[in-house]
C-alpha positions in Angstrom: 0.0 0.0 0.0 1.4 3.4 -0.9 0.5 6.3 1.2 0.7 9.9 -0.1 2.9 12.7 1.1 4.5 15.7 -0.4 4.9 19.4 -0.4 2.5 21.3 1.9 3.8 24.8 1.9 6.5 27.4 2.7 6.6 29.5 5.8 7.1 33.2 5.2 7.7 36.1 7.5 10.5 35.6 10.0 11.4 32.1 8.6 11.2 32.5 4.9 11.8 29.4 2.8 11.1 26.8 5.6 9.4 24.0 3.7 6.6 22.1 5.3 6.7 18.5 3.9 4.2 15.8 4.9 5.7 12.4 5.6 4.1 9.4 4.0 2.1 8.0 6.9 -1.3 7.3 8.3 -3.0 10.2 10.1 -1.2 10.8 13.4 1.7 8.4 12.6 4.9 9.4 11.0 7.2 7.4 8.8 9.2 6.4 11.9 6.0 4.9 13.5 5.6 7.6 16.1 2.0 8.3 17.1 1.6 12.1 17.3 -1.1 13.7 19.4 -4.2 14.9 17.5 -4.1 18.7 17.5 -7.7 18.8 16.6 -8.6 17.4 20.0 -7.1 20.5 21.7 -9.8 22.7 23.1 -8.0 25.1 25.5 -4.8 27.2 25.7 -3.5 25.0 28.5 -4.2 21.9 26.4 -2.4 23.5 23.4 0.8 23.9 25.4 0.5 20.5 27.1 0.2 18.7 23.8 2.9 20.9 22.2 5.2 19.7 25.0 4.1 16.1 24.5 5.2 16.5 20.8 8.8 17.2 21.9 8.8 14.3 24.3 7.4 11.9 21.7 10.1 13.1 19.3 12.6 12.2 22.0 14.2 15.6 21.8 15.6 18.0 24.4 15.0 21.7 24.1 18.6 22.0 22.8 18.0 19.3 20.2 14.9 21.0 18.9 16.9 24.2 18.6 19.6 22.3 16.7 17.1 20.7 14.3 15.6 24.0 13.5 18.8 25.1 11.7 19.2 28.0 14.1 15.7 29.4 13.7 14.9 28.9 17.4 17.1 28.4 20.4 16.7 26.1 23.4 15.6 29.1 25.4 12.9 30.0 22.8 11.6 26.4 23.0 11.5 26.6 26.8 9.6 29.9 26.6 7.2 28.6 24.0 6.3 25.5 26.1 5.9 27.5 29.2 3.6 30.2 27.8 0.2 31.0 29.4 -1.2 32.6 26.3 -1.2 31.7 22.6 1.8 33.2 20.8 0.9 36.3 18.7 2.6 34.8 15.7 2.6 31.3 14.2 6.2 31.0 13.1 7.9 29.8 16.3 5.3 27.1 16.9 5.6 26.0 13.3 9.4 25.7 13.5 9.1 23.8 16.8 6.7 21.3 15.3 8.8 20.9 12.2 12.0 20.4 14.2 10.2 17.7 16.3 9.4 15.8 13.1 5.7 16.3 13.0 4.3 15.5 9.6 3.3 18.6 7.4 -0.4 17.7 7.3 -0.5 17.8 11.1 1.4 21.1 11.1 -1.5 22.5 9.0 -3.9 21.1 11.6 -1.9 22.7 14.4 -2.0 26.0 12.7 -5.8 25.8 12.5 -6.0 25.1 16.2 -3.6 27.9 17.0 -5.7 30.3 14.9 -9.0 29.2 16.6 -7.5 29.6 20.1 -5.9 32.9 19.2 -9.2 34.2 18.0 -11.0 33.0 21.1 -8.3 34.6 23.3 -8.5 37.9 21.5 -12.3 37.9 21.7 -12.2 37.1 25.4 -9.7 39.9 26.0 -11.9 42.3 24.1 -14.9 41.2 26.2 -13.0 41.7 29.5 -12.0 45.2 28.3 -15.7 46.1 27.6 -16.8 44.6 30.9 -14.1 46.2 33.0 -13.1 49.5 31.3 -10.0 51.2 32.6 -10.7 53.7 35.2 -9.4 57.2 34.7 -7.4 58.9 37.5 
């Protein structure tokens, strides 16, 4: 049985030219047989970071190894800060490079981006709602 894979896209912005390539595998399983967490099951910001940290562990990588596999695009410190955030990053790039460096298949990276966008939108809407409910007081 032949399973498809191939070119998914190219990151732009801060990491121009980073190719996202899907590995030939069943959904959630890469060519090395690793079973990746399903990003579409993530419902909360806390869940996003918990599962993102699980990805690194499943990949068998240290923060430093993720930085090394990113070809210098992110450092071990950046990986640590990313995995210890309490709010969704304002930009997608660091998360994408982290996932790519951990070996996540390209089709799942696309799913991760959809989850990131959904949570980012929810977080932004919640922040706007809090601002309307509790307007800043003037001195």
